[in-house]
Every structure is written in C-alpha cells, then in structure tokens.
N, C-alpha and C positions, 0 to 999 in steps of 0.2 A: 503494499499500500503505499503511495507517495502523498506527500503534503499537499500537493494540488487538490486533491479531493477532499482532503481534510478541511481544506480552505485557509489559506494564507494570504497576507496582503501582495506578496510577490506573485501568487497566483499562477497563471499560466503563461508560457512564452512560446509561441508556435513559429517554427522557423520554416518560411516557404522555399528558400534557397539557402545556400551556404557557400560562401566565397572565402576561404581561410588562405592568408599568406603563408605558403609554405616555408618561407624564410624567417618568420619569427620565432623569437625564442620559446622554449618549450613552456617555461612557466607562463610567459606572457598569452601564448595560445591556450593553456590550461585556464588561466584567469578568466579570457574571453568566453570560453565555454561555460565557465562557472556562472558568470554574471549574466548570461542569458539562460540559465537553469538547465544546461545541458550537462548535468550531473555527471553521467555515466562516461562521457567523452573526457571531461575534465579529471576525473577520477584516474583514468587510466595514465594520464601523464604524470599527476601527483604522486601515484604510486611508485612509478618508475623513478622520480626524482627522490622520494624518500628512501627506496633501496639502495640508491647511490650512495647513500650517506649524508645528504644534505638534510638540515633541519631548521625549522624556524616557527615561531608561533602561528604566523599566517597559513604556513603548509599544513600544520596540524589543526588548524581551526577548519581550512576548507576539506581536508580529508574527512574529519569527522562529520561535517555538515553535509558532505556529500552522500555519506551514508544515513545520517539522521533525516535529511529531508526526503529521502526515498523509503523512510521507515524501516530501514535495515539497521535497528538500533544496536544488535549485537555486535554489527561490525563497525559500530562508531565509538565503541568502548576504548579501544586499543588506542585511538588517536585522542580521544578527549584527555584520556589518561597521561598521555606524553605531554599534552598542552598543559593540564593543571600542575602536573609534576614539575615541569622545567619552566613554565611562562606564567606563573600564577598572578605576578604583578603587571601582566601586559594584556589581561584578558577582561572582557566585559563579564559582570556577574551572570549574564544571561548563560554563559558557557558552563557554569557551575549547575544551573538547572539542567541544560541539556545533558551534561555528564550524569546526573543524578537519574534522570529519565532513562539512560542508556545502561547504567547499572542494573537497574530495576529489570531491565529486559532480560538479564542473564541472571536474575534473582539473588543478586548480592545487594539485598535491602539494608542491611546493617550499614554497609559502606555509603549507599545511596543516602540513607538519612543522616549520616554525618556530613556528607556534601551538603545537604540541604540545611542543616544547622549552619553551615557556614555561608550559605546563599543567604540564609535569613539576617545573619549578622552584618553581611555588607550591603544588603539592600535597605533593611529598616522598615520600610511600609511595603512591601509587595504582598499582594494578596495571595498569591501561591504560597509564599512562605508563612503567612499568617494562618492560613489554612492548615499547613502542616505543624506548626506550633501548636496549635488548638485541638489536632488529631494525631499526637505522636503514636498513639495505640491504634493506629488504623488498620494493622493486619490483624489484629484481635477482633475489630469489628467486622472486617470483611469474611474472616472465618465464621464469625455467628451468622452473617448474611448469607453465606454460601451454601450451596446444595439445594437451591429452591427451583431449578431449572433441570430438565434433562433434554440432551442435544442430540441431533440426529444429522448427519452429513447428506447432502443433496447431490443427486447425479447431474444436476444442470450445470454445476461448476466445470470450468475448463481449465486449460493451462494458462489462460490468461486472466482478467481480472473481472470478477462479479462481486457486485456490492449495491447498496442502496435500495433493498426491497421495499415495497409499498403495496398496500391494498388499493385496488381500483374500484372496490364496492361493486363489481360486476362478476366475481368469483374468480379473479384472477389476481396473479401476482406481477407487478411490474418490477423491472430491476436494470441497473445498467451494467454493461459488460463491453470489453475490449475484443470479444472474439471475432467480429466481423472484418477486421483490417481496416484499410483506408481507401481513399479514392485517389485516383492516379493524379489528380491536379495539385495534390499537396503530398508532403512527405509522409508516408505511411506510419513510421513510427515516431513518437512523441520523444523529443530530444531529451526531455527531463528523466525518464527512466526507460526509454526505448520500448514503450509498448504502443500498440494500435490504439486509436482514439476509440472513444466510448459511444455507445448507441443505447437506446432503451429497447428491451427486450419484454415480452409477456409470455406466462405460462399459465395454465389454467390449475386452479387449485381442486384436487380431487380426494374424497373421503375426509374422514375424522383427522387423519394424521398428516394433513397437507401435503399429500403427495404431487409433483408436480408434473406437467406434461412437457413435450420438448418444446424449449424456448423459440418464439419466433420475434422478429422485429415488428415493432407495434406500427400500425399503417397510418399513412397520411403525411403531414408536413413538418413533424417534429424532428425526426433525425435528418442531420445534416453531414457533411465531411468533416465537422469538427465535434467537440465534445459535448454530448448531452447525458445527464445524470440525474440523480436525485428528484423524485416527484410526488406529488401529493394530490388527492381526487376529492371532489366534492362529494357529499352523501349520496347524491342521485348517480354518480359516475360520469356525468356529462362535462364536466370542467377538470381540466389538469393544470397545475402549475409544476414547472420543472426548471432546471438550472441548465444553461448553455453558454458556450463561449460567446462573447459578445459579437454575435453574428445575427443581424437583422436585416430583412429584406434584401438577402444574399449579399450584404455589404458587411465586410470584417473589420470591426472598430477595435482601437487601442488607445491606452492613455499616453500623456506627454512622453513617457519613457518607450514608447513603442511596445508595451506589454498587453497582451489580449487578456482582459480580466473575464470575470464571471458575471452573468446576469440571470434575473428571473423572468419566465416567459409564462404566457397563460394561452390555453388552446381549448376549443370545444370540439365535442363529439358529433360526427355527422355519419350514422349508419356504424361502420366500422373505422372509419378513417376520422383522424385529428385534423382539423382545419381552423382557419381564423386564428393564427398563431401571432401574438402580438406582446410586445415588451412591456413590461410593469413600469409605472412612471417614476417610481423612486430609485430606479437603476441609475448607474452613473458610469461616465467614461473613466473615472479616476479612482474608484474603488469598486470591489466586488460585493455582489448581492448574489446569495446562493442558498441551495438546501431547504425548500419550502416544506412547512408542515400546517395544514388547517386543523382548526378546532372542529369539534364534531359537529356544530351547528354551523360551520362555514363562515362564522362572523369575524374569525380572527387569523390572521396569516403569521406564523413564526417562521423566522430565517435567520441565517448567518451572514454577517458582514463587517468588514474593517471600514465603515464609513468615519469620518472624522471624530466622532465622539465615542468610538469603540475604546476598550480599555487595553485590550490586547491584541493578538494575531488575528482573532476573530471573536466577535461577540454575539450572543443571541438577541434578537429584536423581535417585537411583536407589531402589527399594524392592523387597524380595523379595515375589514371589507365590508363596504356598505351595499345596502339593497339594490341599488342601481349599478353595483359592479365597480364603483370607484373606491378609492383609498384614502384612508385617513393618514396621518403622519407617523412614520416609524417611531417606535419607542424602545430604548435600551432597557433590557430586563434588569440591570442593575449588577451592584456588588455581590450580592448574595449568589448569583447565578454565575456572572461573569468575572474571569480574572485576567491577569496580564499574558496568559497563555492562550489555548486554544479551546474554544466552546463552540462546538458544530453540531451538524446533522440532528436538528430538533425533532421529536415525534410527540404529539399531544394525543392521547388516548381518549377514549369515549368518555370516561370518568374525568378528564381534565388534568391526568398527570402528565408532566413533562419529562420525557426521557431525551438525554443529550449526551454526545461523547465529548470528554474533556480530558486534557493533561495538565490543567491548571489545579483542579481539585485533585486530592491526594488519593492514589491507587495503585494498582500493581504494576504498571510500567506502559509508557506509550498511551495511547488513548484508552480511557476506561468509560464503561457506561454507567451514567447516574440517573436518578429519577429524584423529581421533586413534586410534592403534592399541592395543590391549589390551597391558599389559605387567604384571610382577609386583606393581607398586604399583596397578594401576588402568588408567590410560591414560597414553599417552605425551602430550608437550607437543603443541598442536595445529598442524596444518600447513594453509596456505591452499591451496585446491584448484586455484588459478590461474583464467586466463580460457581459454574464453569462459564458463564458468558463473558466474564472478564478474565484476562490472562496478563502475561507480562508482555505480551505484544499488542498490536492495536487492534482494538474491537470497537465498533462502530454501527451506525444505521440500524437502530433496534425499532422494530415495530410489533405492536402486540393487539390480537383480538381478545378482549378482555373477556367476552362471552365464552370462547372456547378455551382461553388460556394458552392459545398457540400463536407462535409468531415467528419472526425471523431476524437475524442480525448477520453482521458480515466481520471478518476478522482475517488478519495475515498470519495467524498462529501457524506454527509448523503442523504437517500431517496433511495440509490440503492439497488440492490438485493445482493451484496456480498462485498468482500474486495476491488476490484476494479471493476469499471463498464465502458463499452465504450459508448459514447453518440454520436449520429449523430447531424450534426448542418449544417444550411444554412447561408451563410455570406449575409446580406442584406444591407451592406454598407461598403464603404472603410475605411480601417483602417487610423488614423493619423500615419504617417511614415516620418514626417519631423518636425525638431526643429523648430516649429512656435513661433515666438516672435512678439512682437509690441512694439512701442514707442509712448506715448501719453502724453499729457499734456496740461495745460491751460497758456494761455499768457495773462500777466496782466501788467498795468501800474506799474513801480518799485515804485512809491511814494504813488499813492493813491489806490493802488491795485485793481483798476478799471478793469475788464475784457476787453480784446481788440478783439472783432469779425473782421474779414476781415482782420486779419494780414497775410500776406505771410511767409509760412514756407517750408524752403527747407532741405530735407534730403542728405548729402553729405557723400562720403566714405572717408577714411583715406589720399586719395591723393586730396581731395576737387572737386572730381567730382560729378555732380549733378546725385542723383538717383530717387528723387522723389520730387514733389512740390505740396503743397496744400494750403487751406486758412483756418483760423479758422472760426468755425461755429458761430451762434449767442450767444453761451455760451462761447465763447473764446477758444474752444478745437479743438486739432488737433491730428492726428493719421497716422502711417505709419507701415507697415509690417517690419520687419528686420530679419536678419539671426543670428544664434547662434555664439557666439564667434568670434564677428567682432567688429571692431572699426568704429565709425560713428562721425559725426558733425551735430547737428541741429541748423539752422539758422533761426531766426525770424526777420522780417522787416516790417515796418509800417512807412507811411508819418508822418512827424514832430516827429519820434521817432528815436533813435540811434539804428541801427540793433544790435542784440545779438547772439552769438553763444554759444554752449555749447556740451562738448564732451560726448561720450556715448560708453561704452564698454558692449556688450552683453555677457550672461553667457551660460551654457549648459542646463539649466532648460528647460523643454517641456512646450509649451504653456504658455508662461511668457509674462507678459506686464510690460515694464519700465515705471515709471513716471518721467516725465522730464518737468517741469515746466518752463518757460521762463518769464522774467521781462524785459520789454523795459523801458529804460529811455527817458524823454523828449528831444528833441534836434534833432541830425542828421543834416545832410548838406543840405536835401532838403529845398530850400527856404530860406536858410541863405546866407549872403554875408561873405565868407571865402577868406581870403588872405594869401599868404605867410608870415610865421611868427607869425600866430596864433597858439595857444596851443590847439590840438584837444580834451585834457582831458577837458578844459573849454567848448570848443562848444558843445562837445557832453555829458556835465553834468555828465562826469565820477567821480567816486570816485577816490581819490589820490592813486596811485600805491605805497604804503608803503613797505618797508624792515624791517625786523627785526634787532635789534642792532648787528652790526658787521657781517651781513649775506649779501649773494647776491643771495640766492635762491628765485624763484618766490612764494610767498604765496598763498594759495588758494584763498584768498578774491581777491588777485590781478589777479589771473587768469581770473575770471569772467569780470573785467573790460579789460584786455588785449584782450579776445575773441570780445569786442565791437571794440577796434582798429583793429583787424583782419577783422571783419565784412565790416567796412567802407572801408577798403583799397581793399577788394575784389569788394566791390559796385564801387569803382573808381579805376580802374586798373592802371591809370596814375599817381595817388598820390603818392608823395615821402615824407617821414618823417623823421626827425631827432630825434633821441631819447636821451635825456639829464637825466643822473643821478646824484643824490645829496647825500650827507651824513649830519649828523649832525656835530657839532663842537667838539665833543669828540674824544680823541685819536690824535696823531700829524697830521699835515698839509699833510704831505707827504703820510702817511699811508690813509688818507681819500680820498686823490686822487686816490691810487691804488684801494681802496674799491670801489668808484664811477665808475671807469673803469670796474671792475667786474660787478657791478650792471647794466650798461648800455649793457655790451656784453650779460650777463643773459636775459636781456629783449628782445634784438633783436634775440638771439637765439631760444627764445621761440615763437616768431612771425614768424620766418622763418620756424621752425620744426614743430610746432604744427598749424599753420595757413597756411603753404604752400605758404606763401609769398616770392617773389623772393628777395634775398638778396640785389639786385642792388637798390631796392627801398628804403632801409634804411640805414640811418648812424647813428653814435651817439659816444659820448664820456663821460666821468666823469668830474664832475666839483668840486668834492670834497665839501668842505665847503666854496667854494667862492661864493655862491648865497644863503646865507640863506634868510629865508622869514619872519623871527622874530628875536626878540631880542638876542637869544641864541647863542651868539658867544663865544670865549673862555672865561673861567673864570667867566662865568655869570651863576648864578644859576637859573636853569628851571627845569620844571617838565618833566616826561618821555613823557607824551603827547605832551608836546611843543617841545621836542627835535625829536619826531617821525614825525612832520610836515615837518622837513628839509631831512627825509630819504625818499626821492621820485624820481620818474621818470616824465620827461615831453615829448610831442610828439609834436613837432614843424613842422608845414607844411611847406615844401619847395616848393612843386609846384603840 
C-alpha cells in the first residue's frame, strides 16, 4: 500500500513522459526522481550509493522515506535507524515519528515507545505525542479489544492492489483495483510504486457469508485512464461519490507545482451505467479532497483533505448535503479526531459510528482502524478496533453492515496475494467504545495496617452527591466503576473508627484502574461521650494540622486529616465547629496574629470548598502566638520541630 491512497498533501504525480539527462550525477538524478515521487527509481540509485560506502543524513532520510511512503515500513527501519543513530541533531522531529511507526511494523514496540517518548520531549504539543502519553498502556487496551472479529480471505484479490470496498446498496460490493493495466496514451505504471492505475470494480454479494462473484469494471463514465478509488453510495443506490485524480471533462489539472491531486466527483445511475459525472464544488487545484463517506440519511458527506485548516497530512471533514443537491461549507472534525498524522478513509455506519484509518492515534503500526461513537459534541474519542483487523502493517477502508455484522477492509499485511488485499470479516462481539475506568483499594487500620473488612465505602461526586455504596470484602477491598476526566470523593467509615475521605480525579486512559487505598484511624464519635468544647482532633485521633513557616496554604499531609473532619461533619449534619489557628513565637506579635487569621480562613475555605460543608456550620479565628503549647515563647532557643508544634489548627466542637 502506498501513501497516495492513504492521502497525503503531496498526493499523486503522474508523469506522461520522461526525459532524463544521462549525464547528470547519480544523486542528482535520484533526487529528481524522489522529488517527483518516483520512489522506486530513486531508491535504486540511493541503494547503490549507500552500498558504495557513502553516508549522509539526507541519503538516509530519502532511503527511509522511499520505503515509508510506499508503506514498506519493515524496510525503512534500517535507514531511519542509521539516521537517528548518526545524525540525531540534523533531523526534523517528524523522523522520530516515522522511525517509531517503522519499529512497530517489526513489532519492536518497546523501542518504538522509547522513540515516541523522545518525540514527545522535542515536540512539546504534538497531538500524536499527547495521545501516546495519555495511552501508554495502549497495547494492554488493544489486547482487551482484540478477538471481536473473524477474518476470511477473498478470492477476488489479485497480484495487484485491491482496496476501498463499499456497499452500493444494490447487493454489490464496489472496490478499487489496479488489475486492469493502463491506457496506451499514458505511462502504464505509476512511478510512485510502479503499479498500474486504479479503476472501480463491482462484485455481487452472495449468501450470508458475503461470497463475491467475479469482479467486473463498473459501467459508464466513472473509470478513466487515471486513478479512481474509494466510493460511497446513496441509500437508494442511485448516486455515487468517488475519488479521482484531477481529471474533469477530459482535461487533466495540476497545482502550481505541477502535481496532480485528488478530487471528489458525483455521478448518477442510468440503468446499469453511471452518467452525469460532476466535480464537487469544494474541490481545489491546490489541495486534495478524497475518500468520501455518506451518512445513512444522505445529509452529510465525510471526506479526507489537506485543505489549509487541516492539522496534519490529512484531516477528516464533514459537509452538509442539501435537499437540492448543493453543499454547505466543509467543517474540520477537530482535534479529538484529527492529528498531525494521517486521518483518512472515513466510513459512517447506519448507527452513525465513524470508522477511519489513522497513524496519528496510537496503534499497532502503520495505519490502524479506529471507531468513534456519536455524542452531543460530535464524536467520542477514537477507540482502536483491535486485532485481527488491525496489525503491524497498514489496515484501512473498513465498512460494516451492522445488521449482519459482516463487512470488509483492506490491508497490506503479509500472506496476501498482492500489494493490498481485501478481507471479509464477521463481528462476533461488541467493541469497547466507552472510556471505562475503575477505582479500587484496600482499607486498613492507620496504625496497625490491619485490613478492615465490612467497611462501608461511598462514592461521591464533586458536589458530595452519593453515586454508589459498597462494603469491603474479606480482604478489605472495594471497587467502583468511574467515568473519565471526572472528579470524585471516596469515603470510608466503620464503627469505632474515624471516617476518612480522599479525592479522585480520573484521566483519559482507556480501561484504567485507579488505586486509592484508605486508612482509618481509631476513634470516631460512635459510642463516645462528646461535649461542646472538645477538640475533634483529639477525639478522632487526628494528626495535628501543621503549616509551613510563614505560610497559610494547606499542606498535602494536612489534606488527609481535613478530609476526616469533613467526613465527620457530613456524618453529623447538625455539628458546628470552631476552627482555631495558631503560630509559633517567631516574628512580631502583630504579624503572627495576622498570619494565624489567614490560616484559620484557609482551613475553613478548604472544608467548605473541598468538602461541600455549609459555611454557616463553621466559625474560626486566629490566635497568633497567644496559646503556645510548649516553652517556645519569644527569645527562647527551640528546635524547628518544637516551633512546628505551635503552628497548628484545632477544631473545637460548638454543638
């Protein structure tokens, strides 16, 4: 599979004639071939030069690229390896990404991940790096997702390239193939990869297993002597949208650099023939528009393009299809779907799920197929569909009949007949398409570390509303399902212990389990005689709430203890508490009084904002250095630990 079909902004360069000066230097000739995307011709010279002992960053870049751009990623590893090992200071970070992708193609995932870590460091804000960082456990998720399809090889494949299957809603499968050769008026072999040009073919779908009849070229005006590929059909089968080189009304067009790009076309069915081929109005001479996919109701057309607002080599877009056949303005699907890499070959199922191929999202290597489900904001984050559909090679052009659970996709994996092959599949289980996370932990005695079975555990939202309740098992363990990117509070309580709460903020990782152990201290109010004036810190056996020198912010160790105060106040909703904050004797008396007031306010603010406790239930003030608990008054020589004992907050029960 070569990148022209995946869609990149350099797209296709079709050479109608070739006049090469035989006297040019070998590398100059190779560079000329490379720059017009004749990668196979360029590679032959580069290899000869490299074997002669010549080495340079540019040579290794182009050798690696000549394989990479033809999706021969296994062969690109050697040259990118030489490039990164010997010329790391001379390369664009993009070569780190290509090197990582190439390593995946030979299943060197640990090394690929190490290269991506470096890529993340040097790029800073690349979306592909961010996806990698947020899904470092991607191999574990892909294993969980895998095994939900059974595959079957198809005899329609040839020694050439077959890909881009689609349903024409007339009981047939349409696909692109280069089996037909070329027209004598043009060069038969495309110089990018020395393969014949593509046409669209049709096969009847027979029986429940999607057996296919002998392929035939579709009839009418669609196929030309240039490339035609990826198609999508209206529900009634009377309208087709398809990809073609920039060839309209028998006139071949190119951009300002002389490159022939890709465009979208529409045609209508007249009997068995396709007629009225027309170019879509949002095409351009200066960028490609390709690989269409209609929504089930025909009102939206999805496609790939490198138009000016695209983020990467190709992005996915959607445009409204109006009742009169006109179109709205194309809209980029945004950063949740698109990356700096290649997002291409969209397909929208009848239920509205978006399937597409990408190398920007984290996968097994090359292009992987992903699915995003519709939501109120458009689409969810994409989910890798797993093996065996995805592999370390390029996997793309996925289509699915959701009623029969049977579909097709293409891949250039080993074991096929040709450059790309189409595979049939049957989906046997639902995909994971939610960001499933869990929180679990063991609850123990804070002092003895003894496990505490039978402890009641509550899951609360950020507004302290109860979402779930459970009891720890015989091993002291609890578990709750949670959502991604959400704030929670987990509260544990047990008779004769002080209740404890801990905050939890979930992330974007797929199928992730947060470990949140809780420790309960002996005490609690149950069974104790408590009266106004008692210090809850002593009743609950809390650690003293300390502050750093000359500071009023809540320390992390203090947060643990304050969560226990919050838990008790929630358990006893009539309770009122007076917060009393103190300082040591250093600094002036006036300053210490001011500092302790700040500490009291900081403590009350934490309980109110983090714990959701009504402010009317709390009072407090600062006492400065007026209530020292040891000898460390003014001008007394004391250690830091002795001074710290005076920098504290107390919680006096009022009622």
